[in-house]
N, CA, C and O atoms as CSV, one atom per row, in Angstrom:
chain,resi,resn,atom,element,x,y,z
A,1,MET,N,N,16.024,-9.949,-3.469
A,1,MET,CA,C,15.016,-9.047,-3.597
A,1,MET,C,C,13.719,-9.476,-3.721
A,1,MET,O,O,13.352,-9.955,-4.794
A,2,SER,N,N,12.820,-9.361,-2.611
A,2,SER,CA,C,11.622,-10.042,-2.570
A,2,SER,C,C,10.689,-9.291,-3.692
A,2,SER,O,O,11.047,-8.212,-4.166
A,3,ASN,N,N,9.367,-9.986,-4.117
A,3,ASN,CA,C,8.537,-9.659,-5.126
A,3,ASN,C,C,8.055,-8.247,-4.385
A,3,ASN,O,O,7.818,-7.232,-5.039
A,4,LYS,N,N,7.935,-8.317,-2.845
A,4,LYS,CA,C,7.018,-7.196,-2.539
A,4,LYS,C,C,7.784,-5.844,-2.154
A,4,LYS,O,O,7.243,-4.837,-1.697
A,5,SER,N,N,9.335,-6.034,-2.463
A,5,SER,CA,C,10.109,-4.900,-2.220
A,5,SER,C,C,9.692,-3.521,-3.039
A,5,SER,O,O,8.835,-3.549,-3.923
A,6,THR,N,N,10.274,-2.509,-2.714
A,6,THR,CA,C,9.856,-1.240,-3.408
A,6,THR,C,C,10.538,-1.368,-4.705
A,6,THR,O,O,9.869,-0.924,-5.638
A,7,LYS,N,N,11.526,-1.786,-4.977
A,7,LYS,CA,C,12.166,-1.784,-6.327
A,7,LYS,C,C,11.405,-2.704,-7.337
A,7,LYS,O,O,11.181,-2.293,-8.475
A,8,SER,N,N,10.966,-4.068,-6.887
A,8,SER,CA,C,10.067,-4.759,-7.563
A,8,SER,C,C,8.629,-4.172,-7.932
A,8,SER,O,O,8.110,-4.317,-9.039
A,9,VAL,N,N,8.131,-3.582,-7.001
A,9,VAL,CA,C,6.828,-2.750,-7.252
A,9,VAL,C,C,7.161,-1.775,-8.199
A,9,VAL,O,O,6.296,-1.643,-9.065
A,10,LEU,N,N,8.257,-0.964,-8.323
A,10,LEU,CA,C,8.667,0.195,-9.262
A,10,LEU,C,C,8.706,-0.715,-10.611
A,10,LEU,O,O,8.179,-0.310,-11.648
A,11,ALA,N,N,9.242,-1.736,-10.543
A,11,ALA,CA,C,9.502,-2.492,-11.571
A,11,ALA,C,C,8.206,-2.702,-12.777
A,11,ALA,O,O,8.222,-2.573,-14.001
A,12,ARG,N,N,7.083,-3.091,-11.789
A,12,ARG,CA,C,6.100,-3.453,-12.211
A,12,ARG,C,C,5.238,-2.289,-12.431
A,12,ARG,O,O,4.205,-2.482,-13.074
A,13,LEU,N,N,5.512,-1.050,-11.978
A,13,LEU,CA,C,4.765,0.220,-12.458
A,13,LEU,C,C,5.305,0.347,-13.801
A,13,LEU,O,O,4.526,0.572,-14.727
A,14,LYS,N,N,6.763,0.208,-14.048
A,14,LYS,CA,C,7.289,0.638,-15.395
A,14,LYS,C,C,6.675,-0.439,-16.372
A,14,LYS,O,O,6.413,-0.043,-17.508
A,15,ILE,N,N,6.485,-1.411,-16.139
A,15,ILE,CA,C,5.711,-2.565,-17.155
A,15,ILE,C,C,4.394,-1.756,-17.387
A,15,ILE,O,O,4.148,-1.265,-18.489
A,16,ILE,N,N,3.491,-1.622,-16.235
A,16,ILE,CA,C,2.380,-0.874,-16.714
A,16,ILE,C,C,2.365,0.412,-17.231
A,16,ILE,O,O,1.291,0.766,-17.718
A,17,LYS,N,N,3.346,1.253,-17.250
A,17,LYS,CA,C,3.313,2.454,-17.668
A,17,LYS,C,C,4.226,2.474,-19.013
A,17,LYS,O,O,4.210,3.463,-19.746
A,18,ASP,N,N,5.012,1.350,-19.297
A,18,ASP,CA,C,5.531,1.195,-20.277
A,18,ASP,C,C,6.682,2.008,-20.584
A,18,ASP,O,O,6.912,2.504,-21.687
A,19,VAL,N,N,7.483,2.130,-19.415
A,19,VAL,CA,C,8.950,2.843,-19.728
A,19,VAL,C,C,9.884,2.243,-19.086
A,19,VAL,O,O,9.629,1.281,-18.361
A,20,ARG,N,N,11.263,2.774,-19.270
A,20,ARG,CA,C,12.281,1.753,-18.602
A,20,ARG,C,C,13.004,2.589,-17.898
A,20,ARG,O,O,13.509,1.911,-17.004
A,21,SER,N,N,13.355,3.734,-17.792
A,21,SER,CA,C,14.008,4.622,-16.783
A,21,SER,C,C,13.012,5.039,-15.506
A,21,SER,O,O,11.781,5.041,-15.513
A,22,ASP,N,N,13.734,5.322,-14.622
A,22,ASP,CA,C,13.340,6.055,-13.310
A,22,ASP,C,C,12.606,7.452,-13.747
A,22,ASP,O,O,11.448,7.762,-13.469
A,23,SER,N,N,13.506,8.183,-14.461
A,23,SER,CA,C,12.854,9.467,-14.777
A,23,SER,C,C,11.702,9.508,-15.445
A,23,SER,O,O,10.872,10.390,-15.223
A,24,ASP,N,N,11.508,8.474,-16.419
A,24,ASP,CA,C,10.291,8.487,-17.454
A,24,ASP,C,C,8.990,7.832,-16.323
A,24,ASP,O,O,7.782,8.068,-16.349
A,25,LEU,N,N,9.577,7.178,-15.622
A,25,LEU,CA,C,8.314,6.467,-14.509
A,25,LEU,C,C,7.763,7.742,-13.849
A,25,LEU,O,O,6.566,8.027,-13.805
A,26,ALA,N,N,9.011,8.658,-13.215
A,26,ALA,CA,C,8.502,9.773,-12.322
A,26,ALA,C,C,7.665,10.260,-13.100
A,26,ALA,O,O,6.475,10.181,-12.795
A,27,ALA,N,N,8.021,10.824,-14.181
A,27,ALA,CA,C,7.012,11.814,-15.437
A,27,ALA,C,C,5.751,11.185,-15.329
A,27,ALA,O,O,4.749,11.743,-14.882
A,28,GLU,N,N,5.804,9.996,-15.749
A,28,GLU,CA,C,4.391,9.102,-15.552
A,28,GLU,C,C,3.625,9.279,-14.569
A,28,GLU,O,O,2.445,9.596,-14.721
A,29,LEU,N,N,4.222,9.086,-13.320
A,29,LEU,CA,C,3.369,9.147,-12.170
A,29,LEU,C,C,3.173,10.726,-11.685
A,29,LEU,O,O,2.513,11.017,-10.687
A,30,ASN,N,N,3.705,11.509,-12.360
A,30,ASN,CA,C,3.505,12.964,-12.037
A,30,ASN,C,C,4.230,13.460,-10.639
A,30,ASN,O,O,3.762,14.285,-9.855
A,31,ILE,N,N,5.567,12.714,-10.505
A,31,ILE,CA,C,6.194,13.051,-9.311
A,31,ILE,C,C,7.656,13.393,-9.680
A,31,ILE,O,O,8.126,13.064,-10.769
A,32,SER,N,N,8.351,14.053,-8.753
A,32,SER,CA,C,9.695,14.288,-9.040
A,32,SER,C,C,10.494,13.060,-9.069
A,32,SER,O,O,10.182,12.002,-8.522
A,33,PRO,N,N,11.651,13.310,-9.818
A,33,PRO,CA,C,12.505,12.006,-9.865
A,33,PRO,C,C,12.991,11.796,-8.205
A,33,PRO,O,O,13.062,10.661,-7.733
A,34,GLN,N,N,13.286,12.918,-7.456
A,34,GLN,CA,C,13.777,12.792,-6.076
A,34,GLN,C,C,12.693,11.967,-5.308
A,34,GLN,O,O,13.051,11.025,-4.601
A,35,THR,N,N,11.493,12.273,-5.422
A,35,THR,CA,C,10.567,11.411,-4.896
A,35,THR,C,C,10.596,10.178,-4.995
A,35,THR,O,O,10.452,9.487,-3.987
A,36,LEU,N,N,10.789,9.622,-6.229
A,36,LEU,CA,C,10.630,8.367,-6.728
A,36,LEU,C,C,12.220,7.654,-5.807
A,36,LEU,O,O,12.199,6.636,-5.115
A,37,SER,N,N,13.331,8.437,-6.040
A,37,SER,CA,C,14.285,8.011,-5.451
A,37,SER,C,C,14.382,7.823,-3.877
A,37,SER,O,O,15.051,6.989,-3.267
A,38,SER,N,N,13.616,8.723,-3.418
A,38,SER,CA,C,13.384,8.491,-2.120
A,38,SER,C,C,12.760,7.301,-1.554
A,38,SER,O,O,13.283,6.673,-0.633
A,39,TRP,N,N,11.540,6.949,-2.143
A,39,TRP,CA,C,10.932,5.647,-2.314
A,39,TRP,C,C,12.010,4.720,-2.149
A,39,TRP,O,O,12.171,4.099,-1.098
A,40,LYS,N,N,12.810,4.594,-3.225
A,40,LYS,CA,C,13.690,3.463,-3.396
A,40,LYS,C,C,15.055,3.523,-1.928
A,40,LYS,O,O,15.479,2.494,-1.403
A,41,ILE,N,N,15.356,4.456,-1.664
A,41,ILE,CA,C,16.144,4.468,-0.584
A,41,ILE,C,C,15.751,4.031,0.697
A,41,ILE,O,O,16.347,3.235,1.423
A,42,ASN,N,N,14.473,4.747,0.952
A,42,ASN,CA,C,13.555,4.135,2.166
A,42,ASN,C,C,12.955,3.006,2.358
A,42,ASN,O,O,12.428,2.532,3.364
A,43,ASP,N,N,13.144,2.420,0.778
A,43,ASP,CA,C,12.073,0.972,0.680
A,43,ASP,C,C,10.790,1.284,1.150
A,43,ASP,O,O,10.328,0.661,2.105
A,44,ARG,N,N,10.014,2.383,0.464
A,44,ARG,CA,C,8.611,2.769,0.823
A,44,ARG,C,C,7.814,2.552,-0.349
A,44,ARG,O,O,7.942,3.344,-1.282
A,45,VAL,N,N,6.931,1.499,-0.448
A,45,VAL,CA,C,5.890,1.379,-1.455
A,45,VAL,C,C,5.019,2.582,-1.773
A,45,VAL,O,O,4.607,2.992,-0.688
A,46,PRO,N,N,4.616,3.226,-2.612
A,46,PRO,CA,C,4.014,4.148,-2.976
A,46,PRO,C,C,2.417,3.475,-2.976
A,46,PRO,O,O,1.898,3.128,-4.037
A,47,TYR,N,N,1.782,3.352,-1.790
A,47,TYR,CA,C,0.500,2.247,-1.872
A,47,TYR,C,C,-0.670,3.107,-2.647
A,47,TYR,O,O,-1.404,2.627,-3.511
A,48,ALA,N,N,-0.706,4.466,-2.180
A,48,ALA,CA,C,-1.893,5.227,-2.709
A,48,ALA,C,C,-1.831,5.310,-4.148
A,48,ALA,O,O,-2.898,5.154,-4.742
A,49,ILE,N,N,-0.839,5.517,-4.789
A,49,ILE,CA,C,-0.597,5.759,-6.315
A,49,ILE,C,C,-0.682,4.103,-6.493
A,49,ILE,O,O,-1.595,4.008,-7.313
A,50,CYS,N,N,-0.323,2.976,-6.242
A,50,CYS,CA,C,-0.485,1.910,-6.618
A,50,CYS,C,C,-2.197,1.476,-6.736
A,50,CYS,O,O,-2.756,0.964,-7.706
A,51,VAL,N,N,-2.737,1.828,-5.546
A,51,VAL,CA,C,-4.222,1.794,-5.369
A,51,VAL,C,C,-4.929,2.363,-6.765
A,51,VAL,O,O,-5.593,1.733,-7.589
A,52,GLU,N,N,-4.568,3.733,-6.748
A,52,GLU,CA,C,-5.014,4.469,-7.863
A,52,GLU,C,C,-4.918,3.926,-9.158
A,52,GLU,O,O,-5.966,3.946,-9.804
A,53,ILE,N,N,-3.776,3.373,-9.776
A,53,ILE,CA,C,-3.263,2.956,-10.840
A,53,ILE,C,C,-4.063,1.543,-10.986
A,53,ILE,O,O,-4.606,1.334,-12.071
A,54,ALA,N,N,-4.156,0.670,-10.072
A,54,ALA,CA,C,-4.997,-0.461,-9.967
A,54,ALA,C,C,-6.483,-0.279,-10.336
A,54,ALA,O,O,-7.101,-1.037,-11.084
A,55,GLU,N,N,-7.015,0.871,-9.693
A,55,GLU,CA,C,-8.473,1.121,-9.914
A,55,GLU,C,C,-8.632,1.676,-11.404
A,55,GLU,O,O,-9.621,1.395,-12.082
A,56,ASP,N,N,-7.476,2.573,-11.918
A,56,ASP,CA,C,-7.616,3.162,-13.351
A,56,ASP,C,C,-7.565,2.302,-14.286
A,56,ASP,O,O,-8.109,2.431,-15.383
A,57,THR,N,N,-6.777,1.178,-13.846
A,57,THR,CA,C,-6.349,0.360,-15.401
A,57,THR,C,C,-6.866,-1.217,-15.267
A,57,THR,O,O,-6.779,-1.987,-16.224
A,58,GLY,N,N,-7.346,-1.569,-14.135
A,58,GLY,CA,C,-7.831,-2.817,-13.984
A,58,GLY,C,C,-6.789,-3.573,-13.596
A,58,GLY,O,O,-7.047,-4.777,-13.611
A,59,ILE,N,N,-5.558,-3.248,-13.209
A,59,ILE,CA,C,-4.496,-4.128,-13.077
A,59,ILE,C,C,-4.887,-4.680,-11.319
A,59,ILE,O,O,-5.461,-4.114,-10.389
A,60,SER,N,N,-4.386,-5.749,-11.439
A,60,SER,CA,C,-4.777,-6.478,-10.153
A,60,SER,C,C,-3.614,-5.787,-9.072
A,60,SER,O,O,-2.415,-5.741,-9.348
A,61,LEU,N,N,-4.138,-5.322,-7.940
A,61,LEU,CA,C,-3.466,-4.871,-6.946
A,61,LEU,C,C,-2.510,-5.800,-6.466
A,61,LEU,O,O,-1.360,-5.399,-6.287
A,62,GLU,N,N,-2.843,-7.125,-6.201
A,62,GLU,CA,C,-2.201,-8.103,-5.536
A,62,GLU,C,C,-0.784,-8.276,-6.735
A,62,GLU,O,O,0.342,-8.535,-6.310
A,63,TRP,N,N,-1.025,-8.116,-8.026
A,63,TRP,CA,C,0.050,-8.557,-8.747
A,63,TRP,C,C,0.906,-7.049,-8.463
A,63,TRP,O,O,2.082,-7.280,-8.181
A,64,LEU,N,N,0.650,-5.937,-8.476
A,64,LEU,CA,C,1.329,-4.892,-8.830
A,64,LEU,C,C,2.140,-4.903,-7.350
A,64,LEU,O,O,3.363,-4.890,-7.486
A,65,LEU,N,N,1.704,-4.924,-6.108
A,65,LEU,CA,C,2.043,-5.088,-4.789
A,65,LEU,C,C,2.818,-6.322,-4.519
A,65,LEU,O,O,3.885,-6.171,-3.923
A,66,ALA,N,N,2.486,-7.424,-4.832
A,66,ALA,CA,C,3.108,-8.758,-4.516
A,66,ALA,C,C,3.718,-9.621,-5.664
A,66,ALA,O,O,4.468,-10.556,-5.383
A,67,GLY,N,N,3.347,-9.260,-7.189
A,67,GLY,CA,C,3.795,-10.044,-8.079
A,67,GLY,C,C,3.100,-11.428,-8.018
A,67,GLY,O,O,3.562,-12.464,-8.496
A,68,VAL,N,N,1.992,-11.304,-7.401
A,68,VAL,CA,C,1.138,-12.737,-7.127
A,68,VAL,C,C,-0.052,-12.602,-8.241
A,68,VAL,O,O,-0.601,-11.502,-8.310
A,69,GLY,N,N,-0.507,-13.683,-9.154
A,69,GLY,CA,C,-1.615,-13.820,-9.583
A,69,GLY,C,C,-1.380,-12.980,-10.987
A,69,GLY,O,O,-0.322,-12.387,-11.198
A,70,PRO,N,N,-2.452,-12.994,-11.900
A,70,PRO,CA,C,-2.709,-12.358,-13.221
A,70,PRO,C,C,-2.514,-10.946,-13.017
A,70,PRO,O,O,-2.919,-10.346,-12.021
A,71,MET,N,N,-1.787,-10.341,-14.133
A,71,MET,CA,C,-1.518,-8.835,-14.071
A,71,MET,C,C,-3.018,-8.120,-13.881
A,71,MET,O,O,-3.217,-7.108,-13.208
A,72,ARG,N,N,-4.030,-8.872,-14.623
A,72,ARG,CA,C,-5.295,-8.004,-14.877
A,72,ARG,C,C,-6.233,-8.633,-14.069
A,72,ARG,O,O,-6.014,-9.755,-13.612
A,73,HIS,N,N,-7.440,-7.909,-13.812
A,73,HIS,CA,C,-8.448,-8.515,-13.066
A,73,HIS,C,C,-9.184,-9.250,-14.155
A,73,HIS,O,O,-9.152,-8.853,-15.320
A,74,GLY,N,N,-9.759,-10.181,-13.825
A,74,GLY,CA,C,-10.790,-10.966,-14.896
A,74,GLY,C,C,-10.099,-11.749,-16.034
A,74,GLY,O,O,-10.633,-12.290,-17.003
A,75,VAL,N,N,-8.852,-11.692,-15.715
A,75,VAL,CA,C,-7.994,-12.493,-16.832
A,75,VAL,C,C,-7.606,-13.842,-16.072
A,75,VAL,O,O,-6.938,-13.755,-15.042
A,76,GLU,N,N,-7.969,-14.963,-16.509
A,76,GLU,CA,C,-7.641,-16.238,-15.919
A,76,GLU,C,C,-6.094,-16.608,-16.273
A,76,GLU,O,O,-5.581,-16.422,-17.376
A,77,GLU,N,N,-5.522,-17.102,-15.265
A,77,GLU,CA,C,-4.065,-17.641,-15.184
A,77,GLU,C,C,-4.404,-18.509,-16.649
A,77,GLU,O,O,-5.436,-19.160,-16.814
A,78,MET,N,N,-3.309,-18.367,-17.662
A,78,MET,CA,C,-3.071,-19.353,-18.638
A,78,MET,C,C,-2.841,-20.817,-17.985
A,78,MET,O,O,-2.268,-21.102,-16.933
A,79,THR,N,N,-3.525,-21.734,-19.025
A,79,THR,CA,C,-2.872,-23.256,-18.424
A,79,THR,C,C,-1.838,-23.599,-19.326
A,79,THR,O,O,-1.901,-23.253,-20.506
A,80,VAL,N,N,-0.789,-24.319,-18.821
A,80,VAL,CA,C,0.218,-24.954,-19.905
A,80,VAL,C,C,-0.495,-25.786,-21.220
A,80,VAL,O,O,-0.019,-25.826,-22.355
A,81,SER,N,N,-1.659,-26.387,-20.806
A,81,SER,CA,C,-2.337,-26.982,-22.190
A,81,SER,C,C,-2.776,-25.964,-23.121
A,81,SER,O,O,-2.782,-26.093,-24.345
A,82,SER,N,N,-3.099,-25.063,-22.544
A,82,SER,CA,C,-4.026,-23.876,-23.567
A,82,SER,C,C,-2.976,-22.967,-24.428
A,82,SER,O,O,-3.018,-22.770,-25.642
A,83,GLN,N,N,-2.073,-22.490,-23.539
A,83,GLN,CA,C,-1.130,-21.482,-23.921
A,83,GLN,C,C,0.086,-21.225,-22.928
A,83,GLN,O,O,-0.017,-21.491,-21.731
A,84,VAL,N,N,1.329,-20.653,-23.528
A,84,VAL,CA,C,2.399,-20.643,-22.905
A,84,VAL,C,C,2.141,-19.649,-21.714
A,84,VAL,O,O,1.620,-18.544,-21.867
A,85,THR,N,N,2.566,-20.168,-20.503
A,85,THR,CA,C,2.547,-19.155,-19.448
A,85,THR,C,C,3.746,-18.807,-18.949
A,85,THR,O,O,4.720,-19.485,-19.276
A,86,THR,N,N,3.895,-17.771,-18.131
A,86,THR,CA,C,5.147,-17.317,-17.817
A,86,THR,C,C,4.960,-17.263,-16.030
A,86,THR,O,O,4.016,-16.749,-15.430
A,87,SER,N,N,5.998,-17.862,-15.506
A,87,SER,CA,C,6.179,-18.155,-14.125
A,87,SER,C,C,6.386,-16.858,-13.593
A,87,SER,O,O,6.718,-15.911,-14.306
A,88,PRO,N,N,6.175,-16.760,-12.175
A,88,PRO,CA,C,6.205,-15.535,-11.343
A,88,PRO,C,C,7.755,-15.221,-11.400
A,88,PRO,O,O,8.133,-14.055,-11.508
A,89,GLN,N,N,8.706,-16.346,-11.322
A,89,GLN,CA,C,9.958,-16.211,-11.431
A,89,GLN,C,C,10.478,-15.206,-12.793
A,89,GLN,O,O,11.177,-14.193,-12.770
A,90,GLU,N,N,9.864,-15.892,-13.915
A,90,GLU,CA,C,9.997,-15.181,-15.309
A,90,GLU,C,C,9.763,-13.844,-15.223
A,90,GLU,O,O,10.583,-12.963,-15.482
A,91,GLU,N,N,8.205,-13.637,-14.715
A,91,GLU,CA,C,8.054,-12.385,-14.678
A,91,GLU,C,C,8.890,-11.179,-13.892
A,91,GLU,O,O,9.022,-10.054,-14.372
A,92,ALA,N,N,9.460,-11.615,-12.540
A,92,ALA,CA,C,10.195,-10.938,-11.534
A,92,ALA,C,C,11.658,-10.641,-12.650
A,92,ALA,O,O,12.180,-9.541,-12.834
A,93,ILE,N,N,12.050,-11.848,-13.226
A,93,ILE,CA,C,13.165,-11.711,-14.054
A,93,ILE,C,C,13.060,-10.517,-15.331
A,93,ILE,O,O,13.972,-9.768,-15.681
A,94,LEU,N,N,11.859,-10.577,-15.821
A,94,LEU,CA,C,11.678,-9.675,-16.879
A,94,LEU,C,C,11.310,-8.060,-16.221
A,94,LEU,O,O,11.610,-7.006,-16.783
A,95,ALA,N,N,10.815,-8.146,-15.310
A,95,ALA,CA,C,10.815,-6.624,-14.542
A,95,ALA,C,C,11.862,-6.151,-14.132
A,95,ALA,O,O,11.975,-4.927,-14.188
A,96,LEU,N,N,13.063,-7.022,-13.542
A,96,LEU,CA,C,14.208,-6.544,-13.380
A,96,LEU,C,C,14.828,-6.062,-14.589
A,96,LEU,O,O,15.252,-4.913,-14.711
A,97,TYR,N,N,14.875,-6.905,-15.434
A,97,TYR,CA,C,15.494,-6.594,-16.690
A,97,TYR,C,C,15.060,-5.448,-17.354
A,97,TYR,O,O,15.844,-4.774,-18.024
A,98,ARG,N,N,13.797,-5.146,-17.218
A,98,ARG,CA,C,13.266,-3.942,-17.871
A,98,ARG,C,C,13.835,-2.627,-17.032
A,98,ARG,O,O,14.066,-1.521,-17.521
A,99,SER,N,N,13.971,-2.947,-15.907
A,99,SER,CA,C,14.363,-1.859,-15.004
A,99,SER,C,C,16.035,-1.193,-15.275
A,99,SER,O,O,16.443,-0.098,-14.889
A,100,LEU,N,N,16.644,-2.029,-15.899
A,100,LEU,CA,C,18.018,-1.933,-16.130
A,100,LEU,C,C,18.418,-0.774,-17.192
A,100,LEU,O,O,17.470,-0.354,-17.856
A,101,SER,N,N,19.424,-0.319,-17.392
A,101,SER,CA,C,19.818,0.480,-18.568
A,101,SER,C,C,20.072,-0.508,-19.707
A,101,SER,O,O,20.396,-1.685,-19.550
A,102,GLU,N,N,19.912,0.024,-20.698
A,102,GLU,CA,C,19.981,-0.547,-22.071
A,102,GLU,C,C,21.414,-1.291,-22.185
A,102,GLU,O,O,21.429,-2.356,-22.803
A,103,SER,N,N,22.640,-0.793,-21.621
A,103,SER,CA,C,23.882,-1.197,-21.746
A,103,SER,C,C,23.960,-2.484,-20.930
A,103,SER,O,O,24.694,-3.426,-21.227
A,104,ASP,N,N,23.069,-2.444,-19.781
A,104,ASP,CA,C,23.106,-3.369,-18.811
A,104,ASP,C,C,22.386,-4.621,-19.626
A,104,ASP,O,O,22.846,-5.755,-19.759
A,105,GLN,N,N,21.186,-4.127,-20.113
A,105,GLN,CA,C,20.314,-5.269,-20.773
A,105,GLN,C,C,21.436,-5.999,-22.036
A,105,GLN,O,O,21.292,-7.215,-22.168
A,106,ARG,N,N,22.156,-5.551,-22.639
A,106,ARG,CA,C,22.768,-5.820,-23.686
A,106,ARG,C,C,23.822,-6.770,-22.990
A,106,ARG,O,O,24.062,-7.871,-23.485
A,107,GLU,N,N,24.343,-6.411,-22.036
A,107,GLU,CA,C,25.371,-7.380,-21.039
A,107,GLU,C,C,24.855,-8.841,-20.715
A,107,GLU,O,O,25.373,-9.947,-20.870
A,108,ILE,N,N,23.588,-8.411,-20.185
A,108,ILE,CA,C,22.633,-9.624,-19.808
A,108,ILE,C,C,22.477,-10.614,-20.823
A,108,ILE,O,O,22.799,-11.797,-20.708
A,109,GLN,N,N,21.879,-9.977,-21.994
A,109,GLN,CA,C,21.587,-10.603,-23.378
A,109,GLN,C,C,22.764,-11.329,-23.469
A,109,GLN,O,O,22.791,-12.429,-22.915
A,110,SER,N,N,23.837,-10.890,-24.118
A,110,SER,CA,C,25.226,-11.356,-24.281
A,110,SER,C,C,25.541,-12.744,-23.410
A,110,SER,O,O,25.564,-13.860,-23.929
A,111,ALA,N,N,25.727,-12.539,-22.300
A,111,ALA,CA,C,25.779,-13.534,-21.434
A,111,ALA,C,C,24.871,-14.742,-21.410
A,111,ALA,O,O,25.205,-15.917,-21.258
A,112,ALA,N,N,23.646,-14.232,-21.591
A,112,ALA,CA,C,22.700,-15.403,-21.712
A,112,ALA,C,C,23.024,-16.049,-23.364
A,112,ALA,O,O,23.113,-17.241,-23.659
A,113,GLU,N,N,23.120,-15.211,-24.018
A,113,GLU,CA,C,23.428,-16.081,-25.532
A,113,GLU,C,C,24.562,-16.951,-25.353
A,113,GLU,O,O,24.497,-18.118,-25.740
A,114,GLU,N,N,25.768,-16.412,-24.709
A,114,GLU,CA,C,27.127,-17.308,-24.558
A,114,GLU,C,C,26.612,-18.516,-23.563
A,114,GLU,O,O,26.997,-19.670,-23.750
A,115,LYS,N,N,25.904,-18.242,-22.719
A,115,LYS,CA,C,25.462,-19.473,-21.907
A,115,LYS,C,C,25.018,-20.556,-22.571
A,115,LYS,O,O,25.418,-21.695,-22.327
A,116,LYS,N,N,23.885,-20.172,-23.742
A,116,LYS,CA,C,23.196,-20.894,-24.198
A,116,LYS,C,C,23.965,-21.631,-25.458
A,116,LYS,O,O,23.628,-22.723,-25.914
A,117,ARG,N,N,25.078,-20.815,-25.940
A,117,ARG,CA,C,25.890,-21.355,-26.967
A,117,ARG,C,C,26.791,-22.613,-26.112
A,117,ARG,O,O,26.802,-23.797,-26.446
A,118,ILE,N,N,27.347,-22.160,-25.221
A,118,ILE,CA,C,28.277,-23.425,-24.476
A,118,ILE,C,C,27.066,-24.659,-23.798
A,118,ILE,O,O,27.532,-25.729,-23.408
A,119,ARG,N,N,26.179,-24.519,-23.741
A,119,ARG,CA,C,24.966,-25.641,-23.506
A,119,ARG,C,C,24.982,-26.457,-24.783
A,119,ARG,O,O,25.338,-27.635,-24.808
A,120,ASP,N,N,24.499,-25.636,-26.050
A,120,ASP,CA,C,24.517,-26.177,-27.283
A,120,ASP,C,C,25.681,-26.993,-27.658
A,120,ASP,O,O,25.504,-28.083,-28.202
A,121,ILE,N,N,26.845,-26.551,-27.410
A,121,ILE,CA,C,28.090,-27.209,-27.583
A,121,ILE,C,C,28.289,-28.560,-26.845
A,121,ILE,O,O,28.487,-29.670,-27.340
A,122,GLU,N,N,28.190,-28.202,-25.558
A,122,GLU,CA,C,28.134,-29.268,-24.412
A,122,GLU,C,C,27.057,-30.603,-24.888
A,122,GLU,O,O,27.404,-31.776,-24.753
A,123,GLN,N,N,25.952,-30.265,-25.357
A,123,GLN,CA,C,24.857,-31.457,-25.844
A,123,GLN,C,C,25.422,-31.937,-27.297
A,123,GLN,O,O,25.139,-33.075,-27.675
A,124,ARG,N,N,26.083,-31.227,-27.978
A,124,ARG,CA,C,26.756,-31.702,-29.299
A,124,ARG,C,C,27.926,-32.564,-29.111
A,124,ARG,O,O,28.250,-33.457,-29.895
A,125,LEU,N,N,28.617,-32.216,-27.906
A,125,LEU,CA,C,29.690,-33.041,-27.750
A,125,LEU,C,C,29.254,-34.417,-26.996
A,125,LEU,O,O,29.879,-35.453,-27.226
A,126,GLU,N,N,28.258,-34.392,-26.169
A,126,GLU,CA,C,27.541,-35.513,-25.460
A,126,GLU,C,C,27.282,-36.691,-26.652
A,126,GLU,O,O,27.660,-37.860,-26.718
A,127,ASP,N,N,26.357,-35.742,-27.686
A,127,ASP,CA,C,26.007,-36.581,-28.784
A,127,ASP,C,C,26.690,-37.450,-29.408
A,127,ASP,O,O,26.424,-38.631,-29.630
A,128,LEU,N,N,27.965,-36.578,-29.808
A,128,LEU,CA,C,29.058,-37.048,-30.676
A,128,LEU,C,C,29.896,-38.243,-29.754
A,128,LEU,O,O,30.286,-39.301,-30.247
A,129,THR,N,N,30.038,-37.956,-28.698
A,129,THR,CA,C,30.545,-39.071,-27.798
A,129,THR,C,C,29.770,-40.134,-27.812
A,129,THR,O,O,30.341,-41.205,-28.015
A,130,ALA,N,N,28.389,-40.145,-27.620
A,130,ALA,CA,C,27.577,-41.306,-27.619
A,130,ALA,C,C,27.529,-42.041,-29.132
A,130,ALA,O,O,27.287,-43.236,-29.303
A,131,ALA,N,N,27.782,-41.172,-30.073
A,131,ALA,CA,C,27.714,-41.874,-31.461
A,131,ALA,C,C,29.012,-42.542,-31.544
A,131,ALA,O,O,29.160,-43.664,-32.028
A,132,LEU,N,N,30.022,-41.763,-31.018
A,132,LEU,CA,C,31.615,-42.652,-31.120
A,132,LEU,C,C,31.552,-43.934,-30.423
A,132,LEU,O,O,32.032,-44.961,-30.903
A,133,ALA,N,N,31.037,-43.886,-29.436
A,133,ALA,CA,C,30.935,-45.020,-28.433
A,133,ALA,C,C,30.288,-46.006,-29.145
A,133,ALA,O,O,30.856,-47.087,-29.302
A,134,ASP,N,N,28.980,-45.771,-29.689
A,134,ASP,CA,C,28.251,-46.846,-30.450
A,134,ASP,C,C,29.086,-47.413,-31.571
A,134,ASP,O,O,29.186,-48.634,-31.695
A,135,VAL,N,N,29.756,-46.485,-32.482
A,135,VAL,CA,C,30.547,-47.179,-33.598
A,135,VAL,C,C,31.649,-47.893,-33.158
A,135,VAL,O,O,32.018,-48.850,-33.838
A,136,LYS,N,N,32.381,-47.531,-31.903
A,136,LYS,CA,C,33.453,-48.577,-31.377
A,136,LYS,C,C,32.923,-49.608,-30.684
A,136,LYS,O,O,33.698,-50.402,-30.151
A,137,LYS,N,N,31.580,-49.777,-30.570
A,137,LYS,CA,C,31.135,-51.058,-29.898
A,137,LYS,C,C,30.893,-51.983,-31.242
A,137,LYS,O,O,31.093,-53.193,-31.145
A,138,HIS,N,N,30.507,-51.473,-32.371
A,138,HIS,CA,C,29.956,-52.370,-33.502
A,138,HIS,C,C,31.364,-52.478,-34.407
A,138,HIS,O,O,31.398,-53.066,-35.489
A,139,ALA,N,N,32.509,-51.824,-33.799
A,139,ALA,CA,C,33.477,-52.175,-34.699
A,139,ALA,C,C,34.447,-53.439,-34.313
A,139,ALA,O,O,35.334,-53.796,-35.089
């Protein structure tokens, strides 16, 4: 899915409006859920609403529509040396994650935790294998 797709734009609108569901976003935008659904089905970005929200909130229109640059005007991108930054890929993943249902979010969290647990076990196995080889070498 492209950062410029309707689903990505709607995911960023959910971030701005601090909502998780399509129905909550529709309520925040004062539109019917059917209107929002038609945007998704027809892959139509609600440009007029995006421009209005950007003007009212100080959100960068470029970030809202394309996922590029800082979220807010006048906010410089953080540098790695000064503070932790979030890559565009991380922001896109977070936006997608927030657009999912709570049960889907739990599934993704469980899968990520399992993946990390396996990586930790693999790293520990490598460390133990190296330590054992070192002991055998000195024996």
